[in-house]
N, CA, C and O of each residue as an XYZ file, in Angstrom:
832
protein
N      37.392     16.651      3.659
C      37.637     16.737      2.240
C      36.998     15.593      1.440
O      36.719     15.721      0.248
N      36.762     14.400      2.182
C      36.068     13.315      1.542
C      34.685     13.660      1.014
O      34.263     13.209     -0.051
N      33.979     14.504      1.826
C      32.625     14.938      1.415
C      32.701     15.730      0.119
O      31.896     15.516     -0.788
N      33.679     16.656      0.022
C      33.781     17.491     -1.196
C      34.094     16.584     -2.398
O      33.493     16.709     -3.465
N      35.027     15.693     -2.195
C      35.450     14.805     -3.349
C      34.276     13.940     -3.763
O      34.039     13.762     -4.958
N      33.545     13.405     -2.819
C      32.401     12.590     -3.158
C      31.333     13.279     -3.948
O      30.723     12.724     -4.863
N      31.125     14.543     -3.549
C      30.156     15.373     -4.285
C      30.611     15.621     -5.726
O      29.820     15.561     -6.667
N      31.898     15.899     -5.866
C      32.436     16.155     -7.221
C      32.373     14.883     -8.078
O      32.022     14.957     -9.256
N      32.700     13.750     -7.522
C      32.589     12.526     -8.280
C      31.144     12.226     -8.676
O      30.888     11.701     -9.759
N      30.186     12.569     -7.778
C      28.786     12.360     -8.128
C      28.347     13.237     -9.224
O      27.550     12.821    -10.065
N      28.850     14.488     -9.257
C      28.535     15.352    -10.377
C      29.036     14.858    -11.714
O      28.376     14.952    -12.749
N      30.269     14.316    -11.630
C      30.820     13.738    -12.885
C      30.007     12.604    -13.418
O      29.766     12.487    -14.619
N      29.566     11.725    -12.453
C      28.728     10.543    -12.864
C      27.435     11.036    -13.463
O      26.984     10.500    -14.475
N      26.805     12.073    -12.848
C      25.546     12.592    -13.412
C      25.745     13.127    -14.826
O      24.910     12.943    -15.712
N      26.932     13.826    -15.010
C      27.181     14.316    -16.324
C      27.295     13.260    -17.385
O      26.841     13.440    -18.515
N      27.944     12.083    -16.990
C      28.078     10.960    -17.924
C      26.668     10.359    -18.195
O      26.365      9.954    -19.317
N      25.813     10.311    -17.132
C      24.486      9.773    -17.382
C      23.746     10.594    -18.354
O      23.094     10.076    -19.261
N      23.839     11.914    -18.175
C      23.100     12.788    -19.109
C      23.623     12.586    -20.571
O      22.865     12.659    -21.538
N      24.931     12.333    -20.674
C      25.449     12.073    -22.035
C      24.881     10.837    -22.616
O      24.661     10.785    -23.826
N      24.614      9.782    -21.791
C      24.134      8.517    -22.320
C      22.623      8.672    -22.657
O      22.100      7.885    -23.446
N      21.939      9.634    -22.093
C      20.518      9.663    -22.337
C      20.175     10.577    -23.487
O      19.004     10.654    -23.858
N      21.121     11.267    -24.066
C      20.854     12.248    -25.107
C      21.016     11.654    -26.507
O      21.806     10.736    -26.724
N      20.280     12.179    -27.407
C      20.365     11.728    -28.802
C      21.031     12.787    -29.672
O      21.479     12.456    -30.769
N      21.116     13.982    -29.261
C      21.704     15.046    -30.017
C      22.804     15.685    -29.178
O      22.620     16.027    -28.010
N      23.964     15.832    -29.834
C      25.067     16.443    -29.162
C      25.441     17.766    -29.771
O      25.655     17.830    -30.982
N      25.526     18.769    -29.040
C      25.916     20.090    -29.549
C      27.402     20.252    -29.392
O      27.911     20.112    -28.280
N      28.105     20.531    -30.428
C      29.611     20.647    -30.373
C      29.956     22.059    -30.820
O      29.197     22.744    -31.505
N      31.181     22.460    -30.377
C      31.740     23.751    -30.783
C      33.204     23.520    -31.132
O      33.946     22.929    -30.346
N      33.613     23.973    -32.279
C      35.033     23.775    -32.633
C      35.924     24.913    -32.187
O      37.148     24.786    -32.186
N      35.320     26.023    -31.810
C      36.144     27.161    -31.359
C      35.919     27.436    -29.852
O      34.799     27.718    -29.424
N      36.943     27.351    -29.108
C      36.845     27.666    -27.671
C      37.204     29.165    -27.512
O      38.041     29.733    -28.213
N      36.506     29.733    -26.546
C      36.796     31.148    -26.251
C      38.273     31.274    -25.796
O      38.764     30.519    -24.957
N      38.938     32.266    -26.399
C      40.353     32.517    -26.066
C      40.543     32.744    -24.584
O      41.557     32.309    -24.037
N      39.658     33.375    -23.938
C      39.780     33.605    -22.465
C      39.786     32.296    -21.705
O      40.590     32.089    -20.796
N      38.835     31.377    -22.109
C      38.781     30.133    -21.436
C      40.045     29.278    -21.592
O      40.459     28.556    -20.684
N      40.637     29.396    -22.786
C      41.941     28.667    -23.019
C      42.991     29.250    -22.136
O      43.768     28.513    -21.528
N      43.041     30.554    -22.046
C      44.061     31.179    -21.231
C      43.878     30.823    -19.755
O      44.854     30.585    -19.043
N      42.611     30.788    -19.297
C      42.304     30.466    -17.895
C      42.683     29.010    -17.608
O      43.146     28.706    -16.509
N      42.505     28.160    -18.518
C      42.864     26.708    -18.371
C      44.387     26.579    -18.302
O      44.896     25.781    -17.515
N      45.120     27.344    -19.102
C      46.595     27.287    -19.038
C      47.046     27.830    -17.679
O      47.954     27.279    -17.057
N      46.403     28.921    -17.217
C      46.757     29.498    -15.931
C      46.511     28.476    -14.805
O      47.316     28.397    -13.878
N      45.426     27.697    -14.862
C      45.141     26.721    -13.861
C      46.222     25.626    -13.839
O      46.654     25.194    -12.770
N      46.652     25.186    -15.028
C      47.687     24.168    -15.096
C      48.973     24.733    -14.522
O      49.673     24.040    -13.783
N      49.295     25.967    -14.845
C      50.555     26.574    -14.411
C      50.543     26.728    -12.880
O      51.553     26.482    -12.220
N      49.407     27.134    -12.332
C      49.283     27.270    -10.891
C      49.368     25.984    -10.146
O      49.915     25.926     -9.045
N      48.792     24.871    -10.778
C      48.873     23.527    -10.156
C      50.339     23.049    -10.185
O      50.804     22.425     -9.231
N      51.047     23.335    -11.253
C      52.423     22.977    -11.333
C      53.253     23.737    -10.289
O      54.205     23.177     -9.743
N      52.930     24.927    -10.017
C      53.651     25.792     -9.026
C      53.404     25.135     -7.599
O      54.320     25.051     -6.781
N      52.187     24.697     -7.358
C      51.865     24.141     -6.067
C      52.543     22.746     -5.906
O      52.705     22.271     -4.782
N      52.926     22.113     -6.998
C      53.597     20.820     -6.907
C      55.062     20.823     -6.626
O      55.702     19.781     -6.484
N      55.594     22.057     -6.545
C      57.059     22.240     -6.161
C      57.223     21.618     -4.781
O      56.307     21.623     -3.958
N      58.436     21.076     -4.550
C      58.777     20.601     -3.190
C      60.267     20.629     -2.989
O      61.041     20.450     -3.929
N      60.667     20.857     -1.743
C      62.125     20.838     -1.424
C      62.655     19.450     -1.018
O      63.731     19.323     -0.434
N      61.856     18.410     -1.350
C      62.244     17.002     -1.006
C      61.888     16.146     -2.234
O      61.108     16.565     -3.090
N      62.459     14.974     -2.300
C      62.042     14.065     -3.401
C      60.564     13.733     -3.281
O      60.060     13.427     -2.200
N      59.883     13.802     -4.418
C      58.426     13.564     -4.343
C      58.125     12.097     -4.154
O      58.677     11.237     -4.840
N      57.224     11.821     -3.196
C      56.823     10.403     -3.072
C      56.180      9.871     -4.349
O      55.516     10.609     -5.077
N      56.379      8.631     -4.600
C      55.956      8.009     -5.935
C      54.468      8.171     -6.125
O      54.000      8.215     -7.262
N      53.720      8.260     -5.067
C      52.273      8.404     -5.215
C      51.853      9.818     -5.638
O      50.704     10.042     -6.018
N      52.815     10.787     -5.567
C      52.517     12.167     -5.913
C      53.117     12.436     -7.276
O      54.230     12.954     -7.362
N      52.420     12.102     -8.335
C      52.949     12.211     -9.691
C      52.587     13.514    -10.376
O      53.011     13.746    -11.508
N      51.816     14.372     -9.721
C      51.403     15.595    -10.386
C      52.592     16.502    -10.759
O      52.571     17.188    -11.781
N      53.600     16.485     -9.922
C      54.758     17.320    -10.240
C      55.407     16.893    -11.574
O      55.784     17.728    -12.396
N      55.518     15.616    -11.750
C      56.113     15.118    -13.011
C      55.236     15.404    -14.216
O      55.732     15.742    -15.291
N      53.938     15.268    -14.031
C      53.010     15.476    -15.172
C      52.931     16.970    -15.570
O      52.983     17.309    -16.752
N      52.803     17.858    -14.549
C      52.617     19.244    -14.889
C      53.869     20.002    -15.117
O      53.901     20.922    -15.934
N      54.960     19.625    -14.381
C      56.196     20.355    -14.524
C      57.073     19.732    -15.638
O      58.134     20.277    -15.942
N      56.670     18.648    -16.229
C      57.396     18.099    -17.361
C      58.626     17.299    -16.930
O      59.494     17.021    -17.757
N      58.718     16.919    -15.635
C      59.902     16.190    -15.203
C      59.883     14.756    -15.630
O      58.846     14.211    -16.007
N      61.098     14.122    -15.564
C      61.153     12.748    -15.928
C      60.678     11.858    -14.789
O      60.926     12.156    -13.620
N      59.979     10.737    -15.133
C      59.507      9.852    -14.108
C      60.630      9.347    -13.253
O      61.727      9.156    -13.778
N      60.434      9.107    -11.933
C      61.487      8.613    -11.085
C      61.685      7.168    -11.381
O      60.738      6.418    -11.617
N      62.991      6.769    -11.365
C      63.313      5.376    -11.656
C      63.221      4.545    -10.404
O      63.062      3.328    -10.498
N      63.313      5.145     -9.237
C      63.145      4.448     -7.933
C      61.958      4.992     -7.162
O      61.707      6.197     -7.144
N      61.231      4.082     -6.525
C      60.138      4.522     -5.737
C      60.541      5.324     -4.478
O      61.468      4.935     -3.768
N      59.875      6.389     -4.221
C      60.119      7.196     -3.124
C      58.920      7.203     -2.159
O      57.835      7.635     -2.548
N      59.086      6.745     -0.934
C      57.988      6.715      0.012
C      57.913      8.052      0.784
O      58.835      8.867      0.745
N      56.794      8.239      1.476
C      56.670      9.411      2.286
C      57.858      9.467      3.317
O      58.490     10.508      3.503
N      58.122      8.310      3.964
C      59.222      8.264      4.962
C      60.520      8.734      4.323
O      61.282      9.476      4.943
N      60.781      8.304      3.074
C      61.945      8.673      2.365
C      62.068     10.171      2.182
O      63.131     10.764      2.366
N      60.900     10.786      1.799
C      60.860     12.231      1.600
C      61.085     12.968      2.916
O      61.781     13.983      2.960
N      60.501     12.456      3.968
C      60.691     13.147      5.264
C      62.149     13.052      5.685
O      62.734     14.055      6.096
N      62.729     11.909      5.595
C      64.146     11.728      6.048
C      65.089     12.632      5.212
O      66.016     13.240      5.747
N      64.827     12.704      3.884
C      65.707     13.572      3.041
C      65.554     15.023      3.428
O      66.534     15.765      3.500
N      64.328     15.422      3.675
C      64.050     16.841      4.026
C      64.657     17.168      5.386
O      65.325     18.189      5.550
N      64.416     16.287      6.362
C      64.949     16.504      7.757
C      66.490     16.616      7.703
O      67.095     17.449      8.377
N      67.105     15.735      6.866
C      68.550     15.841      6.783
C      69.024     17.187      6.319
O      70.055     17.667      6.789
N      68.312     17.815      5.415
C      68.631     19.215      4.946
C      68.387     20.185      6.083
O      69.204     21.078      6.309
N      67.325     20.043      6.780
C      66.965     20.973      7.858
C      67.931     20.944      8.969
O      68.271     21.975      9.551
N      68.392     19.733      9.281
C      69.254     19.671     10.429
C      70.643     20.218     10.132
O      71.384     20.540     11.061
N      71.001     20.326      8.900
C      72.258     20.881      8.484
C      72.168     22.388      8.282
O      73.170     23.036      7.980
N      71.006     22.932      8.443
C      70.807     24.399      8.317
C      70.951     25.118      9.689
O      70.663     24.536     10.735
N      71.400     26.383      9.656
C      71.494     27.133     10.917
C      70.195     27.181     11.685
O      70.208     27.120     12.915
N      69.043     27.293     10.980
C      67.766     27.343     11.615
C      66.802     26.591     10.745
O      66.103     27.158      9.905
N      66.785     25.279     10.973
C      65.904     24.395     10.143
C      64.465     24.712     10.232
O      63.762     24.661      9.222
N      63.978     25.045     11.414
C      62.545     25.369     11.567
C      62.179     26.580     10.765
O      61.121     26.608     10.137
N      63.028     27.586     10.768
C      62.761     28.832      9.984
C      62.774     28.519      8.495
O      61.976     29.062      7.731
N      63.664     27.662      8.097
C      63.734     27.291      6.657
C      62.455     26.552      6.265
O      61.903     26.779      5.189
N      61.996     25.679      7.137
C      60.784     24.918      6.838
C      59.602     25.840      6.699
O      58.790     25.696      5.785
N      59.504     26.825      7.644
C      58.374     27.727      7.617
C      58.430     28.597      6.334
O      57.379     28.950      5.798
N      59.600     28.937      5.851
C      59.690     29.697      4.607
C      59.246     28.810      3.415
O      58.594     29.307      2.497
N      59.592     27.510      3.422
C      59.115     26.602      2.362
C      57.678     26.491      2.474
O      57.005     26.534      1.444
N      57.096     26.345      3.677
C      55.713     26.205      3.848
C      54.911     27.454      3.325
O      53.821     27.334      2.766
N      55.503     28.611      3.540
C      54.913     29.845      3.104
C      54.847     29.897      1.582
O      53.893     30.377      0.971
N      55.908     29.379      1.027
C      55.929     29.277     -0.480
C      54.778     28.424     -0.994
O      54.085     28.791     -1.942
N      54.590     27.273     -0.344
C      53.527     26.366     -0.739
C      52.124     27.062     -0.496
O      51.244     26.971     -1.353
N      51.935     27.738      0.647
C      50.688     28.432      0.857
C      50.400     29.494     -0.141
O      49.253     29.684     -0.543
N      51.446     30.210     -0.560
C      51.275     31.242     -1.608
C      50.884     30.583     -2.890
O      50.044     31.107     -3.622
N      51.486     29.405     -3.197
C      51.110     28.716     -4.446
C      49.686     28.241     -4.356
O      48.965     28.288     -5.352
N      49.238     27.770     -3.165
C      47.884     27.326     -2.991
C      46.923     28.479     -3.228
O      45.871     28.288     -3.839
N      47.259     29.655     -2.761
C      46.425     30.841     -2.930
C      46.312     31.208     -4.404
O      45.230     31.552     -4.879
N      47.437     31.135     -5.135
C      47.474     31.408     -6.591
C      46.621     30.357     -7.320
O      45.916     30.691     -8.272
N      46.679     29.087     -6.878
C      45.878     28.080     -7.483
C      44.397     28.324     -7.262
O      43.589     28.080     -8.158
N      44.035     28.797     -6.092
C      42.616     29.077     -5.764
C      42.134     30.180     -6.681
O      41.020     30.107     -7.198
N      42.965     31.219     -6.898
C      42.551     32.312     -7.804
C      42.369     31.787     -9.243
O      41.395     32.113     -9.922
N      43.330     30.973     -9.678
C      43.222     30.397    -10.994
C      41.972     29.508    -11.155
O      41.327     29.508    -12.203
N      41.654     28.770    -10.117
C      40.462     27.909    -10.159
C      39.192     28.709    -10.150
O      38.224     28.334    -10.812
N      39.164     29.795     -9.424
C      37.992     30.690     -9.419
C      37.823     31.262    -10.816
O      36.694     31.331    -11.302
N      38.856     31.660    -11.460
C      38.706     32.180    -12.814
C      38.290     31.120    -13.808
O      37.580     31.422    -14.768
N      38.721     29.864    -13.599
C      38.238     28.769    -14.433
C      36.830     28.531    -14.201
O      36.139     28.140    -15.142
N      36.295     28.733    -12.991
C      34.849     28.554    -12.695
C      34.018     29.488    -13.541
O      32.914     29.149    -13.967
N      34.566     30.683    -13.785
C      33.748     31.678    -14.557
C      34.038     31.591    -16.060
O      33.505     32.390    -16.830
N      34.873     30.632    -16.492
C      35.187     30.494    -17.862
C      33.940     30.057    -18.665
O      32.992     29.475    -18.137
N      34.004     30.378    -19.986
C      32.856     30.035    -20.831
C      32.671     28.521    -21.012
O      31.580     28.041    -21.319
N      33.818     27.760    -20.803
C      33.717     26.352    -21.069
C      34.554     25.519    -20.033
O      35.534     24.867    -20.394
N      34.122     25.568    -18.717
C      34.838     24.734    -17.763
C      34.635     23.270    -18.102
O      33.601     22.876    -18.641
N      35.659     22.457    -17.769
C      35.644     21.054    -18.136
C      35.955     20.221    -16.918
O      36.606     20.671    -15.975
N      35.469     18.985    -16.962
C      35.713     18.052    -15.859
C      37.214     17.777    -15.768
O      37.717     17.473    -14.687
N      37.940     17.881    -16.891
C      39.408     17.671    -16.791
C      40.077     18.773    -15.977
O      41.144     18.550    -15.404
N      39.442     20.016    -15.913
C      39.917     21.043    -15.081
C      39.829     20.645    -13.624
O      40.715     20.928    -12.818
N      38.655     19.933    -13.295
C      38.458     19.507    -11.934
C      39.502     18.449    -11.571
O      39.979     18.405    -10.437
N      39.856     17.590    -12.547
C      40.824     16.558    -12.244
C      42.228     17.201    -11.914
O      42.964     16.750    -11.037
N      42.515     18.238    -12.656
C      43.830     18.964    -12.370
C      43.802     19.488    -10.936
O      44.768     19.336    -10.187
N      42.704     20.093    -10.575
C      42.563     20.702     -9.238
C      42.560     19.610     -8.124
O      43.142     19.796     -7.055
N      41.888     18.473     -8.412
C      41.880     17.374     -7.504
C      43.282     16.837     -7.211
O      43.645     16.560     -6.068
N      44.053     16.702     -8.289
C      45.437     16.240     -8.128
C      46.273     17.188     -7.329
O      47.120     16.766     -6.542
N      46.054     18.436     -7.513
C      46.858     19.477     -6.783
C      46.477     19.479     -5.314
O      47.330     19.644     -4.442
N      45.153     19.288     -5.037
C      44.701     19.231     -3.614
C      45.308     17.972     -2.963
O      45.774     18.062     -1.827
N      45.322     16.863     -3.596
C      45.912     15.671     -3.021
C      47.349     15.872     -2.749
O      47.858     15.462     -1.705
N      48.060     16.535     -3.721
C      49.496     16.754     -3.560
C      49.740     17.705     -2.351
O      50.647     17.463     -1.555
N      48.938     18.771     -2.220
C      49.077     19.692     -1.145
C      48.770     19.005      0.188
O      49.385     19.356      1.195
N      47.873     18.073      0.236
C      47.539     17.380      1.441
C      48.762     16.519      1.896
O      49.098     16.454      3.079
N      49.386     15.883      0.920
C      50.625     15.148      1.187
C      51.741     16.047      1.653
O      52.538     15.664      2.509
N      51.807     17.250      1.091
C      52.818     18.221      1.475
C      52.612     18.644      2.907
O      53.594     18.764      3.639
N      51.385     18.879      3.355
C      51.078     19.181      4.713
C      51.562     18.117      5.659
O      52.123     18.421      6.711
N      51.352     16.872      5.295
C      51.690     15.740      6.124
C      53.254     15.691      6.288
O      53.749     15.411      7.380
N      53.993     15.958      5.224
C      55.472     15.921      5.278
C      56.000     17.043      6.103
O      56.951     16.850      6.861
N      55.414     18.233      5.988
C      55.815     19.317      6.821
C      55.637     19.049      8.293
O      56.541     19.300      9.089
N      54.489     18.543      8.658
C      54.168     18.239     10.080
C      55.108     17.176     10.616
O      55.611     17.309     11.732
N      55.361     16.106      9.835
C      56.246     15.017     10.291
C      57.635     15.554     10.404
O      58.335     15.169     11.340
N      58.100     16.421      9.521
C      59.437     16.970      9.586
C      59.648     17.909     10.758
O      60.736     17.925     11.335
N      58.668     18.676     11.122
C      58.685     19.570     12.246
C      58.825     18.772     13.550
O      59.572     19.152     14.452
N      58.104     17.685     13.621
C      58.275     16.796     14.818
C      59.599     16.199     14.897
O      60.144     16.095     15.996
N      60.169     15.793     13.824
C      61.468     15.159     13.861
C      62.608     16.130     14.246
O      63.608     15.707     14.826
N      62.457     17.417     13.925
C      63.454     18.354     14.387
C      63.103     19.042     15.754
O      63.694     20.040     16.166
N      62.142     18.446     16.374
C      61.746     18.918     17.708
C      61.299     20.439     17.703
O      61.640     21.218     18.593
N      60.546     20.777     16.675
C      60.090     22.197     16.612
C      59.015     22.493     17.654
O      58.373     21.594     18.197
N      58.851     23.759     17.904
C      57.872     24.181     18.907
C      56.456     23.703     18.457
O      56.138     23.661     17.269
N      55.632     23.349     19.467
C      54.281     22.842     19.124
C      53.498     23.916     18.417
O      52.674     23.617     17.553
N      53.745     25.187     18.775
C      52.971     26.268     18.080
C      53.217     26.286     16.599
O      52.305     26.514     15.805
N      54.456     26.045     16.231
C      54.786     25.987     14.761
C      54.020     24.889     14.046
O      53.479     25.052     12.953
N      54.012     23.728     14.759
C      53.310     22.549     14.155
C      51.819     22.855     13.997
O      51.234     22.532     12.963
N      51.193     23.476     15.012
C      49.809     23.753     14.918
C      49.548     24.826     13.888
O      48.518     24.790     13.215
N      50.449     25.781     13.745
C      50.285     26.805     12.694
C      50.217     26.246     11.304
O      49.353     26.585     10.494
N      51.227     25.319     11.048
C      51.266     24.666      9.760
C      49.998     23.893      9.453
O      49.421     24.002      8.371
N      49.573     23.095     10.454
C      48.307     22.407     10.311
C      47.147     23.274      9.959
O      46.396     23.004      9.021
N      47.006     24.356     10.753
C      45.936     25.287     10.601
C      45.921     25.995      9.207
O      44.900     26.114      8.530
N      47.136     26.444      8.853
C      47.256     27.150      7.587
C      46.955     26.256      6.360
O      46.267     26.662      5.424
N      47.481     25.069      6.405
C      47.204     24.141      5.323
C      45.774     23.619      5.289
O      45.214     23.405      4.214
N      45.192     23.416      6.443
C      43.816     23.004      6.472
C      42.905     24.053      5.894
O      41.964     23.728      5.170
N      43.172     25.326      6.205
C      42.367     26.380      5.614
C      42.534     26.496      4.139
O      41.555     26.713      3.425
N      43.753     26.359      3.644
C      44.010     26.420      2.188
C      43.312     25.256      1.488
O      42.692     25.434      0.439
N      43.416     24.074      2.072
C      42.821     22.894      1.465
C      41.281     23.023      1.445
O      40.653     22.610      0.470
N      40.687     23.564      2.456
C      39.252     23.756      2.462
C      38.841     24.713      1.404
O      37.864     24.479      0.693
N      39.571     25.802      1.279
C      39.241     26.801      0.266
C      39.308     26.205     -1.132
O      38.442     26.445     -1.972
N      40.362     25.418     -1.361
C      40.488     24.743     -2.688
C      39.396     23.725     -2.923
O      38.923     23.585     -4.051
N      38.979     23.007     -1.884
C      37.902     22.067     -2.008
C      36.598     22.741     -2.385
O      35.861     22.231     -3.228
N      36.301     23.878     -1.775
C      35.126     24.640     -2.057
C      35.127     25.087     -3.548
O      34.117     24.953     -4.239
N      36.271     25.617     -4.024
C      36.331     26.016     -5.400
C      36.172     24.851     -6.356
O      35.553     24.956     -7.415
N      36.782     23.684     -5.923
C      36.602     22.480     -6.804
C      35.181     22.060     -6.871
O      34.722     21.652     -7.938
N      34.448     22.134     -5.786
C      32.977     21.858     -5.849
C      32.295     22.725     -6.913
O      31.559     22.226     -7.763
N      32.558     24.033     -6.844
C      31.936     24.980     -7.769
C      32.392     24.667     -9.224
O      31.583     24.680    -10.152
N      33.647     24.399     -9.388
C      34.111     24.098    -10.774
C      33.487     22.851    -11.312
O      33.135     22.800    -12.491
N      33.332     21.808    -10.468
C      32.654     20.608    -10.913
C      31.216     20.854    -11.276
O      30.729     20.305    -12.264
N      30.511     21.673    -10.498
C      29.136     21.987    -10.852
C      28.995     22.705    -12.185
O      28.127     22.393    -12.999
N      29.901     23.702    -12.385
C      29.882     24.401    -13.631
C      30.220     23.558    -14.833
O      29.620     23.682    -15.901
N      31.198     22.694    -14.631
C      31.654     21.781    -15.700
C      30.493     20.807    -16.031
O      30.273     20.512    -17.206
N      29.742     20.299    -15.017
C      28.684     19.387    -15.250
C      27.565     20.110    -15.988
O      26.974     19.552    -16.912
N      27.269     21.331    -15.596
C      26.193     22.069    -16.289
C      26.556     22.298    -17.721
O      25.699     22.195    -18.599
N      27.844     22.618    -17.994
C      28.215     22.882    -19.365
C      28.107     21.543    -20.182
O      27.656     21.538    -21.327
N      28.530     20.438    -19.556
C      28.434     19.162    -20.250
C      27.003     18.806    -20.510
O      26.692     18.342    -21.607
N      26.099     18.997    -19.554
C      24.702     18.736    -19.759
C      24.100     19.571    -20.872
O      23.269     19.093    -21.644
N      24.547     20.884    -20.952
C      24.045     21.768    -22.027
C      24.536     21.279    -23.342
O      23.785     21.344    -24.315
N      25.787     20.773    -23.455
C      26.334     20.315    -24.713
C      25.593     19.048    -25.220
O      25.457     18.848    -26.427
N      25.135     18.226    -24.310
C      24.445     17.013    -24.649
C      22.952     17.139    -24.670
O      22.250     16.137    -24.808
N      22.426     18.387    -24.533
C      20.968     18.570    -24.478
C      20.378     18.360    -25.841
O      20.948     18.802    -26.838
N      19.251     17.699    -25.907
C      18.564     17.444    -27.130
C      17.789     18.653    -27.627
O      17.756     19.672    -26.937
N      17.189     18.585    -28.748
C      16.456     19.714    -29.341
C      15.152     19.911    -28.534
O      14.673     18.991    -27.871
N      14.604     21.113    -28.611
C      13.348     21.409    -27.921
C      12.236     20.485    -28.366
O      12.022     20.307    -29.565
N      11.532     19.901    -27.429
C      10.386     18.957    -27.789
C       9.233     19.737    -28.359
O       8.993     20.874    -27.955
N       8.501     19.137    -29.307
C       7.289     19.783    -29.834
C       6.282     20.012    -28.728
O       6.275     19.307    -27.719
N       5.428     21.007    -28.927
C       4.369     21.323    -27.962
C       3.512     20.094    -27.753
O       3.106     19.416    -28.697
N       3.249     19.828    -26.473
C       2.318     18.734    -26.170
C       3.019     17.351    -26.070
O       2.404     16.363    -25.669
N       4.306     17.307    -26.440
C       5.037     16.037    -26.423
C       5.707     15.898    -25.080
O       5.854     16.898    -24.378
N       6.129     14.685    -24.676
C       6.902     14.476    -23.480
C       8.188     13.784    -23.854
O       8.231     12.979    -24.784
N       9.203     14.096    -23.143
C      10.523     13.465    -23.429
C      10.838     12.535    -22.289
O      10.342     12.651    -21.169
N      11.724     11.572    -22.659
C      12.220     10.633    -21.668
C      13.601     10.150    -22.123
O      13.976     10.275    -23.289
N      14.325      9.607    -21.179
C      15.667      9.094    -21.503
C      15.515      7.786    -22.246
O      16.512      7.169    -22.621
C-alpha cells in the first residue's frame, strides 16, 4: 500500500507544481449536480466504513470527523481497543462468530466505499480532497484489520479464521488502493485543466 500512497502523493505534488507555473486560472462557480451527489455518497460510504464495535484508537479520527461524533477526551491506544473488544467477545456465547459477523459488516462497507469511489472517479469534477477522504478510510480499515487479527489471537480462534480475515481485508484494501490511484490521477488531470493557460499563438513557445 506504500507504493500506492506514494504515487498518489506524487500526483498531488505535480498538480500543485502545475498550479504554480500557470498564469491563467479557469474557474467554475457551478458544480455538476451529479458530482456533488457522488461526493456526498463517498463521504457517507467512508463514514460507514469507520464504524467499529470497539473504542476508536486516538490515531483513527476519521470516525469522529465523518460521523460527527464528539472528540474523545481520553486517548485510546490500539491495545485499549483490542482489550475492550476481547472483553465483549469473551462474554458472548460464540465470540469468534460475533467477530466474523462484525468483520463481514466492515468488508461490506469497504465494498460500498469502493463503489462510491469508482463513481467519484467518473465524476465531472473529482478533487484531491476526495482522495484524502479515501486515504483516511483506507488507513482506518487497515487499523481495523489489525484489531480483528489481534482479537482473534487473544480468544484463541482457529488459524483458518485468522488467515481468512487477513486475506479478505488485504483484498479489500488493495481494491481501494487501486481506486484511490485512479481517483488521484483524475483529480490531478482536472486540476491541471483548471490551471491551464490560454492557447499560445502560432509559432510561439511556452515555458513555466
